[in-house]
C-alpha positions as CSV (number, residue, x, y, z in Angstrom):
1,Y,-143.6,-35.6,115.4
2,I,-141.2,-36.6,112.6
3,S,-140.5,-34.3,109.7
4,L,-138.6,-36.0,106.9
5,P,-135.9,-33.9,105.3
6,E,-136.4,-32.2,102.0
7,G,-134.3,-34.0,99.4
8,L,-135.2,-37.5,100.7
9,E,-136.7,-39.5,97.8
10,Y,-137.4,-43.0,99.3
11,V,-139.0,-44.2,102.6
12,G,-137.9,-47.8,102.8
13,S,-139.5,-51.0,104.0
14,D,-140.0,-51.0,107.8
15,A,-138.7,-47.5,108.0
16,F,-140.9,-46.8,111.0
17,S,-142.2,-50.3,111.9
18,Y,-142.7,-50.8,115.6
19,N,-141.5,-47.3,116.3
20,Q,-143.2,-46.3,119.5
21,N,-142.4,-42.6,119.1
22,L,-144.0,-42.1,115.7
23,T,-147.3,-40.3,116.1
24,Y,-147.2,-37.7,113.2
25,V,-145.1,-37.6,110.1
26,Y,-144.5,-34.9,107.5
27,I,-143.5,-36.2,104.0
28,P,-141.8,-33.5,101.9
29,E,-142.2,-32.7,98.2
30,S,-139.1,-34.7,97.3
31,V,-140.4,-38.2,98.3
32,I,-141.3,-40.2,95.2
33,E,-141.6,-43.7,96.8
34,I,-142.9,-45.0,100.1
35,S,-142.6,-48.7,100.8
36,I,-146.0,-50.4,101.4
37,D,-144.9,-51.4,104.9
38,A,-143.0,-48.3,105.9
39,F,-145.4,-47.6,108.8
40,A,-146.3,-51.2,109.6
41,V,-147.2,-51.8,113.2
42,A,-146.2,-48.3,114.5
43,P,-148.7,-48.5,117.4
44,N,-149.0,-44.7,118.0
45,F,-149.0,-43.6,114.4
46,A,-152.0,-41.2,114.2
47,S,-151.5,-38.8,111.2
48,V,-149.5,-38.2,108.0
49,T,-149.2,-34.8,106.3
50,I,-147.8,-34.6,102.7
51,S,-146.3,-31.5,101.2
52,P,-148.9,-30.0,98.8
53,N,-146.1,-29.9,96.2
54,N,-145.5,-33.6,96.3
55,T,-146.4,-35.1,92.8
56,V,-146.9,-38.7,93.9
57,Y,-148.7,-38.6,97.3
58,A,-151.4,-36.6,99.1
59,S,-152.9,-36.6,102.6
60,L,-156.4,-35.9,103.5
61,D,-157.5,-35.8,107.2
62,G,-154.2,-37.4,108.2
63,V,-154.6,-40.4,105.8
64,L,-152.1,-41.2,103.0
65,Y,-153.4,-41.4,99.4
66,S,-152.0,-41.4,95.9
67,K,-151.8,-37.8,94.5
68,D,-155.0,-38.2,92.6
69,L,-156.8,-39.6,95.7
70,T,-157.8,-42.8,93.9
71,T,-155.8,-45.1,96.1
72,L,-156.0,-45.2,99.8
73,I,-152.4,-46.2,100.8
74,K,-152.3,-46.0,104.6
75,Y,-154.7,-45.3,107.3
76,P,-152.7,-44.5,110.5
77,V,-153.3,-47.3,113.0
78,A,-153.8,-44.9,116.0
79,K,-156.0,-42.3,114.1
80,V,-158.7,-41.0,116.4
81,G,-162.2,-42.3,115.7
82,A,-163.9,-45.6,115.6
83,T,-165.5,-45.1,112.2
84,F,-164.1,-44.0,108.9
85,D,-165.7,-42.9,105.6
86,I,-163.5,-43.6,102.6
87,P,-163.9,-40.6,100.3
88,A,-165.8,-41.0,97.1
89,G,-163.5,-41.3,94.1
90,V,-161.2,-43.8,95.8
91,T,-161.0,-46.9,93.5
92,T,-158.4,-49.0,95.4
93,I,-157.9,-49.8,99.0
94,G,-154.2,-50.5,99.0
95,F,-152.0,-53.3,100.3
96,G,-152.3,-53.3,104.1
97,A,-154.1,-49.9,104.0
98,F,-156.0,-50.4,107.3
99,A,-153.9,-53.3,108.7
100,N,-153.7,-53.2,112.5
101,A,-156.1,-50.3,113.0
102,T,-157.5,-52.0,116.1
103,N,-159.7,-49.0,117.1
104,L,-161.9,-49.1,114.0
105,T,-165.3,-50.6,114.4
106,S,-166.7,-49.6,111.1
107,V,-165.5,-48.5,107.6
108,N,-167.8,-47.1,105.0
109,I,-166.6,-48.0,101.5
110,P,-167.9,-45.8,98.6
111,A,-169.3,-47.1,95.4
112,S,-166.2,-46.0,93.5
113,V,-164.0,-48.7,95.1
114,Q,-163.2,-51.6,92.7
115,T,-160.3,-53.3,94.4
116,I,-159.6,-54.3,98.0
117,E,-155.9,-55.4,97.9
118,T,-154.0,-57.9,100.0
119,S,-154.2,-57.5,103.8
120,A,-156.2,-54.3,103.4
121,F,-158.1,-54.8,106.7
122,Q,-155.9,-57.5,108.2
123,S,-156.0,-57.5,112.1
124,C,-158.7,-54.9,112.4
125,S,-159.9,-56.8,115.5
126,A,-162.6,-54.3,116.5
127,L,-164.1,-54.1,113.0
128,T,-167.7,-55.5,113.5
129,S,-169.3,-54.5,110.2
130,I,-168.4,-53.7,106.7
131,T,-170.5,-53.3,103.6
132,I,-168.8,-54.1,100.3
133,P,-170.4,-52.1,97.5
134,D,-171.5,-53.5,94.1
135,S,-168.5,-51.7,92.5
136,V,-165.9,-54.0,94.1
137,M,-164.5,-56.6,91.6
138,S,-161.8,-58.3,93.7
139,I,-160.8,-59.0,97.3
140,G,-157.1,-59.7,97.9
141,N,-155.4,-62.4,99.9
142,S,-155.8,-62.0,103.7
143,A,-157.9,-58.9,103.1
144,F,-160.0,-59.4,106.3
145,S,-157.8,-62.0,108.0
146,D,-157.7,-61.8,111.8
147,C,-160.7,-59.4,111.9
148,S,-161.9,-61.3,115.0
149,G,-164.9,-58.9,115.7
150,L,-166.4,-59.3,112.2
151,T,-169.7,-61.2,112.5
152,S,-171.2,-61.1,109.0
153,I,-170.3,-60.1,105.5
154,T,-172.0,-60.0,102.1
155,I,-170.0,-60.3,98.9
156,P,-171.9,-58.7,96.1
157,D,-172.3,-60.1,92.6
158,S,-169.7,-57.7,91.2
159,V,-166.9,-59.6,93.0
160,T,-165.3,-62.1,90.7
161,S,-162.3,-63.2,92.9
162,I,-161.6,-63.6,96.6
163,G,-158.0,-64.2,97.5
164,S,-156.8,-67.0,99.8
165,S,-157.2,-66.6,103.5
166,A,-159.4,-63.6,102.9
167,F,-161.4,-64.3,106.1
168,Y,-158.8,-66.4,108.0
169,K,-159.1,-66.2,111.8
170,C,-162.4,-64.3,111.7
171,S,-163.5,-66.2,114.8
172,K,-166.9,-64.5,115.2
173,L,-167.9,-64.7,111.5
174,T,-171.2,-66.6,111.5
175,S,-172.8,-65.3,108.2
176,V,-171.2,-65.1,104.8
177,T,-173.2,-64.4,101.6
178,I,-171.2,-64.8,98.4
179,G,-172.4,-63.3,95.1
180,N,-173.0,-65.3,91.9
181,S,-169.9,-63.9,90.0
182,V,-167.2,-65.3,92.3
183,T,-165.1,-67.8,90.3
């Protein structure tokens, strides 16, 4: 368990990357910026708790969000459970939000989500199914790359752009349906 000190404002790039000892982290009120890859590939990272007085970030069930709960920032890679329901109201699945969460087999995306950012689900090797709702307008670069368990995906008509390498190294992907709006 790591409790960051009050007064700390920034959690930098790779701050806890590859840290075998990181399982739970407490983020104090003072933190105003967390680098998008601060927790990259920390293999035992299971939960984050944010001070309720923090004005930028929030945690819900051990997952890191923006304060207003509209952006899912980081799902801890070792969080217990094979399925996860993204809460209604989330509009953006952030950069690398689920990256390397190898225990996840299924993620339920609510109809509020509009954007799936770069590397959002990269290397979720156990992910076998995902349903992209009609609210999603864009899928970022490498969003599902190296999801080697993914067998099929349907891109709804609402999606207008799919980034490069979005499904790179999805070795079991045998069925892809792309909606009419993709340009």
